[in-house]
N, C-alpha and C positions, 0 to 999 in steps of 0.2 A: 872786393876788399872794402872793409868798413872805413869810412873817413874818420880821422882822428881830430881831436880838438887841439887848438893852440891856446885855449883859455885855461884858467886856473881854478881857484876855489869858488864854491857856491856859497853865498851868504844869504841866510834867511832874514828878511826884514819884516818884522811883525808890527801891526798897528791895531789899536783898540777901535771897535765899532760898537754901535748901539743896538745891534740885533744879534741873535744867536749865530755863532758860538762866542761872540764878544771880541773876536779878533779876525784879522785878515793878514795874509802873508804874501809878499812878492819876493823875488829873488834877484840878487846881483851876482853875476858871473864875472870874476876877475879876468884880466888879460889885457893885451895891448889895445883891444877895442872892447871896453866894458859893455856888457849886455844886461839890461834890466828886463826881467820877465814879469809882466803885469806891473801895476802902478798905484796900488792903494786907493784911498777914497779922496774926494776933492777937499774935504775939510781937514786933511792931515798934512798940510804943506810944511808947517814948522817941524813936526815929528819926522816927516820924510827927509827934510834937510839934515836934521840932527842924526838920524840913523845912517844916512849916507856919509856924513862927516865922521862918524865913529869908525867907518871903514876906510877913511882917507879919500873920500870922493865928495864932489858936489854935483848937482844936477847937470852942470855944464860938461862934466866928464863922461856922461853917458853917451856912448857912440851908437847904440842900437836899443830899441824898445820892441820887445816881442810880446804881443798880446794873445792870450788864450781865448778870451771871450769878452764881450762888451758890457758886462755888468758894471755898475757904478763903482764898486769896491775894487775893481781891477783896472780901471782906466782913469781914475780920478786925478792922478798927478802927471798924466801925459802932457797937459798944457804947461806945467811947471818945467818939465824937461825940455819941451820945445822952445819955451821962452828963454831958457838959459843957454841953449846950444843948438846944434844942427844934427840931431840923431836921425838915423834911418829907422822908420817905424814900419813894423810888420803886423798885419792883422788878418784874421780869417777872411777868405774871399767872400763868404756868404754874408758878412756884415755889410758890405757895400750895397747889396740889393736891399737888405733889411732897412738900412738907414735911409734909403731912397723912397720908402713907403710914404704915401701921403697921409699926414696926421688925421685928416677928416675921414679918409677911407678906413684907417685903423680904428678910429672911434666908432664908426658905423658897424664894423665887424664885431668889435668887443661888445657894443651895446646889444646887437642882435644875439650874440652867444649868451650874454648874461640874462637877457629877457627870456630866452628859451630855457635857460637853466633855472629860472624861477626866482631870481634875486629881487628883493624889494627895490623900489625906484631909487631910494637914496644910496643903497649899497651898489646898485648897478652904475649909477652916475659917478660914484667914487672910483669904481674899477675903471671906467672909461677915462676919467681924469688921470688916474695913475698910469695907465698904459701910454697915453699921449705924453705926459710929463716925462716918463722914462725914455721914450723914443727921442724926444727933443733934448733932454739932458745928456743922454749917452752919446748922441750924435754930435753934440757940442764938445764934449770932453775928448772924444775920439773922432775929430772932424775928418770926414772922408778925404778932404783935400790934403790933410796932413799925413795920410798913409802913403808911404812910398812903394811898398810891395804888398800886394794882396796874396795871401798864401792859400794854395789849394791843397785839400787833403791828399796825401799820398805823393805829393810832389816835393822831392828833397829840396831843401832851401839852405843856402849858405847865409849865416847870420854872424858877421864878424869872423871870429875864429872857430865858430861852431858850424857843424853840418847837422841840421835838424830834419827829422822825419815826422811830418805832421800827420797825426792820427785823428780822424773825425770822431768826436766823442760827445754826441748830442744827448739830450735827455734833461739835463739841468738847464742848458741853453742850446738852442737849435744849431748855431754855427760853431760851437765849442771845438777847439783843437787842443789836443795834448801833444807835446813835442818830445819824441824819443831822440836822445843825443848821447854821444860819447863825450865825457868830460874827464880829461886825463885818462886813467885806466878804468873808469867807471862808466857803465851803461846806465844812463839816468832817464827819468821821465819827468818832464816839466808839466805837471798834471793840471794846473788850474783848479777848477772846482770839481774835478773827478778824482777818484781813488783816495778819498779822505778817510783816514783810518778810524777816528772815533765815531763817525756817524755817516749815514748816506745823505748826499745832497738832495734837497727837495726836487721833485720833478716839476720844474717850471717850464722848460723847453721853449715854447712860443707864447708863454703867458696865457691870456684868455683869447688870443687870436685863433684863427682856424686851425693852426698847427697843433693845438692841444689834443686833437683826435689821434695823433700819431706819437704822442709823447712817451708812452710806456714802451712801445715797439722800438722807438729810437734809443731809449735808455738801454734796453736789452741788447740791441745791436752794438752800442758803444761798449758794453761789458764784454761782448764776444770779441770785439777788436782788441780790447785791453788784455783779455785772457791770452791772446796769441803773442803778446810781447814777452821778452825776457829782459828784465832790467835789474840792476843792483840796488838802486835807490829811487824813491818816489818823492818829488817835491810838490806837495799840494798847496792850494791856496788857503786851506784851513787845517788845523791839526798839525801834528809833528811830521817832520821828515821820517820816512819809514822804508823798510826793505821787504814788505810783505804784500806785493802787488797781487799775487794769486789769492791770498787769504782775504784781502779787502774786496776783490772782485766777487768772490763767492759770497761774502757777507752781504754785499749790496744786492746781489741777485736774490738771495733769500729774503732780504728786506722788501724788495719789489714784489716778490711772490706773496709775502705775508700781507703787504698793503692791499693787493688785489683780493686776497682771501677775506680780509677784514671788510673791505668795501662791499663785496658780494654778500657777506653775512649781514651787514647793516641793511642792505636792500631787502634781504630776506626777513629782517626784523621790522620792516615797515618804513625805513628811511627812503623815501621815494624820489627825492630831488637833490640836486647838487648842494644847495645850502644846508639841508638836513644832514647829508653825509659828511660834508666838510666840518660842520659844527660838532658832530659826534666824534670825528677823528681828532679834532683840536682839543676837546675837553675844556680845560681852563687856560689853554695856551692861545696865543694870537692866531686867529683863523686865516689871516691874510695870505700867508704863504702856502696854506694847505688847499686853498680854493683851486688853483690850477692843477694840483696833484689829484684832487677829488674829481674834477672834470675829466682829466685824462684817464683816470682809472675807470670811471664809468663808461667812457667812450670805448676803451679797450675791451672791457667785459662785454659790452653790447656787440661789438664787432666779432667777438669770438663766441657769441651765443650763450654766454654765461648769465646774462641778464637780458631782459627785454625792455623796450621803451616805446612810449606813444605820446604824442602831443595832446594834452588836455588843456583847453583854453589857452593855447600858445605856450604851455610849459611842458617840458620834457619830464615825464613821470616814468620811473624805473620800477621793475618788478623782477623778482627772482623766482 
């Protein structure tokens, strides 16, 4: 028998951000024990307080904080809620190990991967700096010692008046969990950065760390898991609330297929390195977020025998 919720309405709390798509959303679930699902960016405290106030709440009223993944735009206001009250904080179990990584070891792996990918020295060191800064910033915002319950995929978890079923949905972020839950008479999916209707989230997964080699496989596996769900409404971290989980899953699957086809075609056209492929994919857009996706796509194609690769002067050169 499915557990029922003692919570009420779900409120979408949207905030502006400086990168595409220009906004991020978290969700407030009404009830005797209010639940905040994700927590905006760290520079949005005033807006965060204003939006909560518009629904009759302050940060001190939040009893539970449920995190889908540890990106900065989803954990930024966790410290605000913690400073104001004493909420129970839940986060994906994989984040604990991720945040325990030694920054120097992370820097060494990213530097090695970027060197082998063929990035110029300045771009390589910028990537290393970004990876370390991201680890240190995100583990400060979602401090492991502030997490009360580490949530394992597939392990039903009570969160206030909600009983959530955590679904491992990697690809955009390695440890990402989406939460299937009954809210009143509705089967809902608190999706985080998966199941976004207007666009497919970028394949960032493990960034430029060693996990980039499994990023596309992980995303496909996540889509398989999502396709097996039956939900009435999807509450994503970007884009509108929607009721078309099957359609979105299939569009994202096609988008991944098309990305791999495009990367294979680029290699066949003479783009032989990660920087070349990423630049061609980006066009006049910021290439930053496409670098992990390009690295992951090339690794996937190589593993499946659709492109070949060899090290030439320490740089991985691809051929179709």
